MIKELO-653143 format. One record per residue (C-alpha): residue number from 1; residue in three letters; x, y, z. Coordinates in steps of 0.25 Angstrom, whole numbers, always signed. Layout:
// residues N
+-----+------+-------+-------+-------+
! seq ! type !    c1 !    c2 !    c3 !
+-----+------+-------+-------+-------+
! NUM !  ALA !     X !     Y !     Z !
...
+-----+------+-------+-------+-------+
***
This chain:
// residues 414
+-----+------+-------+-------+-------+
! seq ! type !    c1 !    c2 !    c3 !
+-----+------+-------+-------+-------+
!   1 !  MET !  +125 !   -79 !  -138 !
!   2 !  SER !  +132 !   -92 !  -142 !
!   3 !  ALA !  +128 !   -99 !  -154 !
!   4 !  ASP !  +122 !  -111 !  -146 !
!   5 !  LEU !  +113 !  -101 !  -138 !
!   6 !  ARG !  +109 !   -94 !  -151 !
!   7 !  GLN !  +105 !  -106 !  -158 !
!   8 !  ALA !   +98 !  -111 !  -145 !
!   9 !  ALA !   +90 !   -98 !  -145 !
!  10 !  LEU !   +86 !   -99 !  -160 !
!  11 !  ASP !   +82 !  -114 !  -158 !
!  12 !  TYR !   +74 !  -111 !  -146 !
!  13 !  HIS !   +66 !  -100 !  -153 !
!  14 !  ALA !   +64 !  -109 !  -166 !
!  15 !  GLN !   +61 !  -123 !  -160 !
!  16 !  PRO !   +52 !  -130 !  -159 !
!  17 !  VAL !   +43 !  -119 !  -165 !
!  18 !  PRO !   +47 !  -105 !  -168 !
!  19 !  GLY !   +46 !   -95 !  -156 !
!  20 !  LYS !   +43 !   -95 !  -141 !
!  21 !  ILE !   +28 !   -93 !  -140 !
!  22 !  ALA !   +15 !   -99 !  -145 !
!  23 !  ILE !    +0 !   -98 !  -143 !
!  24 !  ALA !    -8 !  -108 !  -136 !
!  25 !  LEU !   -23 !  -111 !  -135 !
!  26 !  THR !   -29 !  -109 !  -121 !
!  27 !  LYS !   -43 !  -115 !  -124 !
!  28 !  PRO !   -47 !  -128 !  -131 !
!  29 !  ALA !   -49 !  -128 !  -146 !
!  30 !  GLU !   -51 !  -142 !  -149 !
!  31 !  THR !   -66 !  -143 !  -152 !
!  32 !  ALA !   -77 !  -136 !  -160 !
!  33 !  ASP !   -83 !  -131 !  -146 !
!  34 !  ASP !   -69 !  -126 !  -142 !
!  35 !  LEU !   -67 !  -118 !  -155 !
!  36 !  SER !   -81 !  -112 !  -154 !
!  37 !  LEU !   -77 !  -106 !  -141 !
!  38 !  ALA !   -63 !  -102 !  -145 !
!  39 !  TYR !   -68 !   -95 !  -158 !
!  40 !  SER !   -82 !   -94 !  -165 !
!  41 !  PRO !   -92 !   -93 !  -159 !
!  42 !  GLY !   -87 !   -93 !  -145 !
!  43 !  VAL !   -77 !   -83 !  -146 !
!  44 !  ALA !   -88 !   -72 !  -148 !
!  45 !  GLU !   -91 !   -73 !  -133 !
!  46 !  PRO !   -78 !   -67 !  -128 !
!  47 !  VAL !   -78 !   -57 !  -139 !
!  48 !  ARG !   -91 !   -52 !  -135 !
!  49 !  GLU !   -86 !   -51 !  -120 !
!  50 !  ILE !   -73 !   -44 !  -123 !
!  51 !  ALA !   -81 !   -34 !  -132 !
!  52 !  ALA !   -90 !   -31 !  -121 !
!  53 !  ASN !   -79 !   -30 !  -110 !
!  54 !  PRO !   -64 !   -30 !  -116 !
!  55 !  ALA !   -59 !   -34 !  -102 !
!  56 !  ASP !   -65 !   -48 !  -105 !
!  57 !  ALA !   -53 !   -50 !  -115 !
!  58 !  TYR !   -45 !   -54 !  -103 !
!  59 !  LEU !   -56 !   -65 !  -100 !
!  60 !  TYR !   -58 !   -71 !  -114 !
!  61 !  THR !   -44 !   -69 !  -121 !
!  62 !  SER !   -29 !   -71 !  -119 !
!  63 !  LYS !   -28 !   -56 !  -116 !
!  64 !  ALA !   -27 !   -58 !  -101 !
!  65 !  ASN !   -14 !   -66 !  -102 !
!  66 !  LEU !    -8 !   -61 !  -115 !
!  67 !  VAL !    +4 !   -51 !  -116 !
!  68 !  ALA !    +9 !   -45 !  -129 !
!  69 !  VAL !   +25 !   -44 !  -130 !
!  70 !  ILE !   +26 !   -33 !  -140 !
!  71 !  THR !   +39 !   -27 !  -147 !
!  72 !  ASN !   +44 !   -19 !  -159 !
!  73 !  GLY !   +58 !   -26 !  -158 !
!  74 !  THR !   +65 !   -13 !  -156 !
!  75 !  ALA !   +73 !   -17 !  -144 !
!  76 !  ILE !   +74 !   -32 !  -144 !
!  77 !  LEU !   +82 !   -37 !  -132 !
!  78 !  GLY !   +96 !   -33 !  -133 !
!  79 !  LEU !   +95 !   -34 !  -148 !
!  80 !  GLY !   +89 !   -20 !  -152 !
!  81 !  ASN !   +79 !   -17 !  -163 !
!  82 !  LEU !   +78 !   -29 !  -171 !
!  83 !  GLY !   +63 !   -28 !  -175 !
!  84 !  PRO !   +50 !   -34 !  -170 !
!  85 !  LEU !   +51 !   -47 !  -177 !
!  86 !  ALA !   +65 !   -50 !  -171 !
!  87 !  SER !   +59 !   -47 !  -157 !
!  88 !  LYS !   +49 !   -58 !  -158 !
!  89 !  PRO !   +58 !   -69 !  -151 !
!  90 !  VAL !   +60 !   -59 !  -139 !
!  91 !  MET !   +45 !   -56 !  -139 !
!  92 !  GLU !   +41 !   -71 !  -139 !
!  93 !  GLY !   +51 !   -73 !  -128 !
!  94 !  LYS !   +44 !   -63 !  -120 !
!  95 !  ALA !   +31 !   -70 !  -122 !
!  96 !  LEU !   +37 !   -83 !  -118 !
!  97 !  LEU !   +42 !   -77 !  -105 !
!  98 !  PHE !   +28 !   -71 !  -102 !
!  99 !  LYS !   +22 !   -85 !  -104 !
! 100 !  ARG !   +33 !   -93 !   -97 !
! 101 !  PHE !   +34 !   -84 !   -84 !
! 102 !  ALA !   +19 !   -78 !   -83 !
! 103 !  GLY !   +10 !   -87 !   -91 !
! 104 !  ILE !    +7 !   -75 !  -100 !
! 105 !  ASP !    +4 !   -76 !  -115 !
! 106 !  ALA !   +12 !   -67 !  -123 !
! 107 !  ILE !   +13 !   -64 !  -138 !
! 108 !  ASP !   +24 !   -56 !  -145 !
! 109 !  ILE !   +21 !   -45 !  -154 !
! 110 !  GLU !   +31 !   -38 !  -163 !
! 111 !  VAL !   +27 !   -25 !  -168 !
! 112 !  THR !   +34 !   -19 !  -180 !
! 113 !  HIS !   +32 !    -4 !  -176 !
! 114 !  THR !   +44 !    +3 !  -171 !
! 115 !  ASP !   +36 !   +16 !  -171 !
! 116 !  SER !   +31 !   +18 !  -156 !
! 117 !  ALA !   +18 !   +23 !  -160 !
! 118 !  ASP !   +15 !   +12 !  -170 !
! 119 !  PHE !   +20 !    +2 !  -160 !
! 120 !  ILE !   +11 !    +7 !  -149 !
! 121 !  ARG !    -1 !    +7 !  -158 !
! 122 !  THR !    +1 !    -7 !  -162 !
! 123 !  VAL !    +2 !   -12 !  -148 !
! 124 !  ALA !    -9 !    -4 !  -143 !
! 125 !  ASN !   -18 !    -9 !  -154 !
! 126 !  ILE !   -16 !   -24 !  -150 !
! 127 !  ALA !   -15 !   -22 !  -135 !
! 128 !  ASP !   -29 !   -27 !  -131 !
! 129 !  THR !   -25 !   -41 !  -136 !
! 130 !  PHE !   -16 !   -42 !  -124 !
! 131 !  GLY !   -16 !   -42 !  -109 !
! 132 !  GLY !    -2 !   -35 !  -108 !
! 133 !  ILE !    +9 !   -30 !  -118 !
! 134 !  ASN !   +24 !   -32 !  -115 !
! 135 !  LEU !   +32 !   -23 !  -124 !
! 136 !  GLU !   +46 !   -28 !  -127 !
! 137 !  ASP !   +59 !   -24 !  -134 !
! 138 !  ILE !   +55 !   -10 !  -139 !
! 139 !  LYS !   +66 !    +0 !  -139 !
! 140 !  ALA !   +67 !   +13 !  -130 !
! 141 !  PRO !   +62 !   +24 !  -130 !
! 142 !  GLU !   +50 !   +19 !  -139 !
! 143 !  CYS !   +47 !    +8 !  -128 !
! 144 !  PHE !   +43 !   +19 !  -118 !
! 145 !  GLU !   +33 !   +26 !  -127 !
! 146 !  ILE !   +27 !   +13 !  -132 !
! 147 !  GLU !   +25 !    +7 !  -118 !
! 148 !  LYS !   +19 !   +20 !  -113 !
! 149 !  ALA !   +10 !   +21 !  -124 !
! 150 !  LEU !    +5 !    +7 !  -124 !
! 151 !  ILE !    +3 !    +7 !  -109 !
! 152 !  GLU !    -7 !   +19 !  -111 !
! 153 !  LEU !   -14 !   +13 !  -123 !
! 154 !  CYS !   -15 !    -2 !  -119 !
! 155 !  ASP !   -24 !    -7 !  -108 !
! 156 !  ILE !   -15 !   -18 !  -104 !
! 157 !  PRO !    -1 !   -19 !   -98 !
! 158 !  VAL !   +10 !   -14 !  -107 !
! 159 !  PHE !   +24 !   -17 !  -102 !
! 160 !  HIS !   +38 !   -15 !  -109 !
! 161 !  ASP !   +46 !   -26 !  -102 !
! 162 !  ASP !   +59 !   -20 !  -107 !
! 163 !  GLN !   +56 !    -8 !   -98 !
! 164 !  HIS !   +48 !   -13 !   -86 !
! 165 !  GLY !   +52 !   -28 !   -85 !
! 166 !  THR !   +66 !   -24 !   -85 !
! 167 !  ALA !   +64 !   -13 !   -75 !
! 168 !  ILE !   +56 !   -22 !   -65 !
! 169 !  VAL !   +66 !   -33 !   -65 !
! 170 !  THR !   +77 !   -23 !   -64 !
! 171 !  ALA !   +71 !   -16 !   -52 !
! 172 !  ALA !   +68 !   -29 !   -45 !
! 173 !  GLY !   +82 !   -34 !   -46 !
! 174 !  MET !   +88 !   -20 !   -43 !
! 175 !  LEU !   +80 !   -18 !   -30 !
! 176 !  ASN !   +84 !   -32 !   -26 !
! 177 !  ALA !   +99 !   -30 !   -30 !
! 178 !  LEU !   +99 !   -17 !   -22 !
! 179 !  GLU !   +93 !   -23 !   -10 !
! 180 !  ILE !  +104 !   -34 !   -10 !
! 181 !  GLN !  +115 !   -23 !   -12 !
! 182 !  GLY !  +109 !   -15 !    +0 !
! 183 !  LYS !  +105 !    -3 !    -9 !
! 184 !  ASN !   +92 !    +5 !   -11 !
! 185 !  LEU !   +87 !    +8 !   -25 !
! 186 !  SER !   +84 !   +23 !   -21 !
! 187 !  ASP !   +99 !   +25 !   -17 !
! 188 !  VAL !  +107 !   +18 !   -29 !
! 189 !  ARG !  +113 !   +24 !   -41 !
! 190 !  ILE !  +108 !   +17 !   -54 !
! 191 !  VAL !  +115 !   +17 !   -67 !
! 192 !  CYS !  +106 !   +12 !   -78 !
! 193 !  MET !  +113 !    +9 !   -91 !
! 194 !  GLY !  +103 !   +10 !  -102 !
! 195 !  ALA !   +91 !   +20 !  -105 !
! 196 !  GLY !   +81 !   +12 !  -113 !
! 197 !  ALA !   +68 !    +6 !  -109 !
! 198 !  ALA !   +73 !    -4 !   -99 !
! 199 !  ALA !   +82 !    +6 !   -92 !
! 200 !  VAL !   +72 !   +17 !   -91 !
! 201 !  ALA !   +61 !    +7 !   -85 !
! 202 !  CYS !   +72 !    +1 !   -75 !
! 203 !  MET !   +75 !   +15 !   -70 !
! 204 !  ASP !   +61 !   +19 !   -69 !
! 205 !  LEU !   +57 !    +7 !   -61 !
! 206 !  LEU !   +69 !    +8 !   -52 !
! 207 !  ILE !   +65 !   +22 !   -49 !
! 208 !  VAL !   +51 !   +17 !   -46 !
! 209 !  CYS !   +58 !    +7 !   -36 !
! 210 !  GLY !   +66 !   +18 !   -29 !
! 211 !  ALA !   +78 !   +22 !   -37 !
! 212 !  LYS !   +81 !   +37 !   -38 !
! 213 !  PRO !   +81 !   +43 !   -52 !
! 214 !  GLU !   +93 !   +52 !   -49 !
! 215 !  ASN !  +101 !   +39 !   -45 !
! 216 !  ILE !   +99 !   +33 !   -59 !
! 217 !  TYR !  +109 !   +35 !   -70 !
! 218 !  MET !  +103 !   +30 !   -84 !
! 219 !  LEU !  +113 !   +29 !   -95 !
! 220 !  ASP !  +111 !   +27 !  -110 !
! 221 !  ARG !  +122 !   +25 !  -121 !
! 222 !  LYS !  +126 !   +40 !  -119 !
! 223 !  GLY !  +127 !   +40 !  -104 !
! 224 !  VAL !  +119 !   +44 !   -92 !
! 225 !  ILE !  +105 !   +51 !   -95 !
! 226 !  HIS !  +107 !   +65 !   -91 !
! 227 !  SER !   +99 !   +78 !   -94 !
! 228 !  ALA !  +110 !   +84 !  -103 !
! 229 !  ARG !  +108 !   +73 !  -113 !
! 230 !  THR !   +99 !   +77 !  -125 !
! 231 !  ASP !   +98 !   +62 !  -130 !
! 232 !  ILE !   +89 !   +56 !  -120 !
! 233 !  ASN !   +74 !   +52 !  -121 !
! 234 !  GLU !   +63 !   +55 !  -111 !
! 235 !  HIS !   +65 !   +41 !  -105 !
! 236 !  LYS !   +80 !   +43 !  -102 !
! 237 !  ARG !   +77 !   +57 !   -98 !
! 238 !  ARG !   +70 !   +52 !   -86 !
! 239 !  PHE !   +83 !   +47 !   -81 !
! 240 !  VAL !   +92 !   +59 !   -82 !
! 241 !  ASN !  +102 !   +60 !   -72 !
! 242 !  ASP !  +110 !   +73 !   -71 !
! 243 !  SER !  +120 !   +69 !   -60 !
! 244 !  GLY !  +132 !   +72 !   -69 !
! 245 !  LEU !  +135 !   +57 !   -71 !
! 246 !  LYS !  +135 !   +54 !   -86 !
! 247 !  THR !  +143 !   +41 !   -89 !
! 248 !  LEU !  +142 !   +27 !   -85 !
! 249 !  GLU !  +155 !   +27 !   -78 !
! 250 !  GLN !  +150 !   +39 !   -69 !
! 251 !  VAL !  +136 !   +33 !   -65 !
! 252 !  MET !  +142 !   +19 !   -63 !
! 253 !  ASP !  +152 !   +24 !   -53 !
! 254 !  GLY !  +144 !   +22 !   -39 !
! 255 !  ALA !  +131 !   +17 !   -46 !
! 256 !  ASP !  +124 !    +6 !   -37 !
! 257 !  VAL !  +115 !    +1 !   -49 !
! 258 !  PHE !  +118 !    -2 !   -64 !
! 259 !  VAL !  +106 !    -6 !   -73 !
! 260 !  GLY !  +110 !    -9 !   -87 !
! 261 !  VAL !   +99 !   -10 !   -98 !
! 262 !  SER !  +109 !    -6 !  -109 !
! 263 !  GLY !  +119 !   -15 !  -116 !
! 264 !  PRO !  +131 !   -25 !  -113 !
! 265 !  ASN !  +143 !   -21 !  -106 !
! 266 !  VAL !  +141 !    -7 !  -104 !
! 267 !  ILE !  +146 !    -6 !   -90 !
! 268 !  THR !  +160 !   -11 !   -85 !
! 269 !  ALA !  +166 !   -17 !   -73 !
! 270 !  GLU !  +172 !    -3 !   -70 !
! 271 !  HIS !  +158 !    +2 !   -70 !
! 272 !  VAL !  +153 !    -9 !   -60 !
! 273 !  LYS !  +165 !    -6 !   -51 !
! 274 !  SER !  +162 !    +8 !   -50 !
! 275 !  MET !  +148 !    +6 !   -45 !
! 276 !  ALA !  +143 !    +7 !   -30 !
! 277 !  PRO !  +145 !    -4 !   -20 !
! 278 !  LYS !  +135 !   -15 !   -22 !
! 279 !  PRO !  +130 !   -11 !   -36 !
! 280 !  VAL !  +119 !   -18 !   -44 !
! 281 !  ILE !  +120 !   -20 !   -59 !
! 282 !  PHE !  +109 !   -24 !   -68 !
! 283 !  ALA !  +116 !   -26 !   -81 !
! 284 !  CYS !  +104 !   -30 !   -90 !
! 285 !  SER !  +108 !   -29 !  -104 !
! 286 !  ASN !  +105 !   -42 !  -111 !
! 287 !  PRO !  +112 !   -51 !  -115 !
! 288 !  ASP !  +125 !   -44 !  -111 !
! 289 !  PRO !  +124 !   -35 !   -98 !
! 290 !  GLU !  +130 !   -22 !   -96 !
! 291 !  ILE !  +140 !   -29 !   -88 !
! 292 !  ARG !  +142 !   -44 !   -85 !
! 293 !  PRO !  +140 !   -48 !   -71 !
! 294 !  GLU !  +154 !   -55 !   -71 !
! 295 !  LEU !  +161 !   -43 !   -75 !
! 296 !  ALA !  +154 !   -34 !   -65 !
! 297 !  LYS !  +157 !   -44 !   -54 !
! 298 !  THR !  +172 !   -43 !   -57 !
! 299 !  VAL !  +172 !   -29 !   -51 !
! 300 !  ARG !  +161 !   -30 !   -40 !
! 301 !  ASP !  +157 !   -40 !   -31 !
! 302 !  ASP !  +146 !   -32 !   -24 !
! 303 !  LEU !  +136 !   -30 !   -36 !
! 304 !  ILE !  +123 !   -36 !   -40 !
! 305 !  ILE !  +122 !   -38 !   -55 !
! 306 !  GLY !  +110 !   -43 !   -64 !
! 307 !  THR !  +109 !   -44 !   -79 !
! 308 !  GLY !   +99 !   -48 !   -89 !
! 309 !  ARG !  +105 !   -62 !   -91 !
! 310 !  SER !  +100 !   -75 !   -85 !
! 311 !  ASP !  +115 !   -80 !   -84 !
! 312 !  TYR !  +118 !   -70 !   -73 !
! 313 !  PRO !  +112 !   -68 !   -59 !
! 314 !  ASN !  +101 !   -57 !   -58 !
! 315 !  GLN !   +95 !   -57 !   -71 !
! 316 !  VAL !   +86 !   -45 !   -74 !
! 317 !  ASN !   +76 !   -52 !   -82 !
! 318 !  ASN !   +62 !   -46 !   -86 !
! 319 !  VAL !   +56 !   -60 !   -86 !
! 320 !  ILE !   +55 !   -59 !   -71 !
! 321 !  CYS !   +46 !   -48 !   -73 !
! 322 !  PHE !   +37 !   -46 !   -85 !
! 323 !  PRO !   +29 !   -59 !   -86 !
! 324 !  PHE !   +24 !   -57 !   -72 !
! 325 !  ILE !   +21 !   -42 !   -73 !
! 326 !  PHE !   +12 !   -46 !   -85 !
! 327 !  ARG !    +6 !   -57 !   -77 !
! 328 !  GLY !    +2 !   -49 !   -66 !
! 329 !  ALA !    -3 !   -38 !   -75 !
! 330 !  LEU !   -11 !   -47 !   -83 !
! 331 !  ASP !   -18 !   -54 !   -72 !
! 332 !  VAL !   -24 !   -41 !   -67 !
! 333 !  ARG !   -26 !   -35 !   -81 !
! 334 !  ALA !   -17 !   -23 !   -78 !
! 335 !  SER !   -19 !   -12 !   -87 !
! 336 !  ARG !    -4 !    -9 !   -86 !
! 337 !  ILE !    +9 !   -12 !   -79 !
! 338 !  ASN !   +12 !    -1 !   -70 !
! 339 !  SER !   +23 !    +4 !   -61 !
! 340 !  ALA !   +17 !    -3 !   -48 !
! 341 !  MET !   +17 !   -16 !   -56 !
! 342 !  LYS !   +31 !   -15 !   -60 !
! 343 !  ARG !   +35 !   -12 !   -46 !
! 344 !  ALA !   +28 !   -24 !   -40 !
! 345 !  ALA !   +35 !   -33 !   -50 !
! 346 !  VAL !   +48 !   -27 !   -45 !
! 347 !  GLU !   +45 !   -31 !   -31 !
! 348 !  ALA !   +40 !   -44 !   -34 !
! 349 !  ILE !   +52 !   -48 !   -42 !
! 350 !  ARG !   +62 !   -43 !   -32 !
! 351 !  SER !   +55 !   -50 !   -21 !
! 352 !  ILE !   +56 !   -64 !   -27 !
! 353 !  ALA !   +71 !   -63 !   -28 !
! 354 !  LYS !   +72 !   -62 !   -13 !
! 355 !  GLU !   +65 !   -75 !   -10 !
! 356 !  PRO !   +71 !   -89 !   -11 !
! 357 !  VAL !   +72 !   -94 !   -25 !
! 358 !  PRO !   +64 !  -107 !   -29 !
! 359 !  ALA !   +71 !  -119 !   -33 !
! 360 !  GLU !   +64 !  -119 !   -46 !
! 361 !  VAL !   +70 !  -106 !   -49 !
! 362 !  LEU !   +84 !  -110 !   -45 !
! 363 !  LEU !   +83 !  -122 !   -54 !
! 364 !  ALA !   +78 !  -114 !   -66 !
! 365 !  ALA !   +88 !  -103 !   -64 !
! 366 !  GLY !  +100 !  -113 !   -63 !
! 367 !  GLU !  +103 !  -108 !   -49 !
! 368 !  THR !  +105 !  -115 !   -36 !
! 369 !  GLU !  +103 !  -103 !   -27 !
! 370 !  LEU !   +97 !   -89 !   -29 !
! 371 !  THR !   +96 !   -80 !   -17 !
! 372 !  PHE !   +92 !   -65 !   -17 !
! 373 !  GLY !  +106 !   -58 !   -18 !
! 374 !  VAL !  +116 !   -52 !   -28 !
! 375 !  ASN !  +114 !   -63 !   -38 !
! 376 !  TYR !   +99 !   -64 !   -37 !
! 377 !  VAL !   +91 !   -51 !   -37 !
! 378 !  LEU !   +80 !   -56 !   -46 !
! 379 !  PRO !   +71 !   -68 !   -48 !
! 380 !  LYS !   +74 !   -78 !   -59 !
! 381 !  PRO !   +64 !   -77 !   -70 !
! 382 !  MET !   +59 !   -92 !   -68 !
! 383 !  ASP !   +55 !   -89 !   -54 !
! 384 !  PRO !   +41 !   -93 !   -52 !
! 385 !  ARG !   +38 !   -83 !   -41 !
! 386 !  LEU !   +39 !   -71 !   -52 !
! 387 !  LEU !   +26 !   -74 !   -58 !
! 388 !  PRO !   +17 !   -74 !   -46 !
! 389 !  ARG !   +24 !   -63 !   -38 !
! 390 !  VAL !   +27 !   -53 !   -49 !
! 391 !  ALA !   +13 !   -55 !   -56 !
! 392 !  ARG !    +6 !   -54 !   -43 !
! 393 !  ALA !   +14 !   -41 !   -39 !
! 394 !  VAL !   +11 !   -35 !   -52 !
! 395 !  ALA !    -4 !   -38 !   -52 !
! 396 !  ILE !    -5 !   -33 !   -38 !
! 397 !  ALA !    +2 !   -20 !   -42 !
! 398 !  ALA !    -7 !   -19 !   -54 !
! 399 !  GLU !   -20 !   -20 !   -45 !
! 400 !  ASP !   -14 !   -10 !   -35 !
! 401 !  SER !   -10 !    +0 !   -45 !
! 402 !  GLY !   -24 !    +0 !   -52 !
! 403 !  VAL !   -20 !    -6 !   -66 !
! 404 !  ALA !   -26 !   -20 !   -63 !
! 405 !  ARG !   -40 !   -23 !   -70 !
! 406 !  ILE !   -43 !   -35 !   -63 !
! 407 !  PRO !   -40 !   -39 !   -48 !
! 408 !  LEU !   -29 !   -48 !   -44 !
! 409 !  PRO !   -34 !   -62 !   -44 !
! 410 !  ASP !   -35 !   -69 !   -31 !
! 411 !  ASN !   -22 !   -76 !   -27 !
! 412 !  TYR !   -15 !   -71 !   -39 !
! 413 !  MET !    -2 !   -77 !   -41 !
! 414 !  LEU !    -2 !   -82 !   -26 !
+-----+------+-------+-------+-------+
***
């Protein structure tokens, strides 16, 4: 990061007041009568209603539109384990995105526990305050245990965005890219560089979408995950591949797809050159991808490449997913975010990229033209169609799969 950009980022977070979020009043509080309704004695009435029927908390409090963004700071962006307090700017940023893109109020909570059991207890004990919980920047493999336990303990949606948000956007972009390349997900060989939370979730969802497990080669720092290794956990073990291919060079030779959720510059131009005709590369390590698009394109002119960066085409960005998934889930009071809802989000996102792009999106993205093709496989984050289309698809899927607790409102998001 340049010195100018670093200072601009610090100034942005410090001025005119520290931080990126604040609390605003939603009711008048100017007169004695206002205060008698807001607090004593009037507040006693909704208290009694909620005590008699807990679901009324959705009617009389902010619960219906409130998400907690919770972390222990053990895996902050690409910065690693810097602790919960250092993660606060990121969590505030997530809250900003919830509000900006889906009108959802979100509050960040940084938990000092690194022990999974303590973290789980803490979050479960405060969960009733919220309509949903977004887990963030928790390292693997603890994140799997934490999310699984909280889904069972909490009566509201719990969603680890580093896993499922990444997976949903990756799947949407991948299905579109393969369609453009004339390939089917069920036929392609997939190389996944990385074996953490995002990698596991991406491969899980691609399998749900039609990929064959035997065609997936997942690698960590020691190479391909295979059954002879004694150093792999239960989550990696699900992706054991005993084809005999054990190195990055071997699996990249003839591969149709590369998904990178690992670190910078881990594949070379020679790796890309060895891939099958018309390959798809999603190099999502941030801020530096597994390979720079300009380098990959020096050896291939038939590839589609996406990254996690906004300054390259085909940005694989969770913000085109998580605010709208929570919007749909909250609006039908879903008890959880399930596989059907994730799959619905995938299809809604990918369909938008195939349609003409509104002029306002082109202007905001600094583009003169965007057309479904090699440089445009995913919608831009500022596309206003994402909110109604993804939220509605998710809400319908929640209703159809039996996790919605109130019916979809008439004309919802139409």
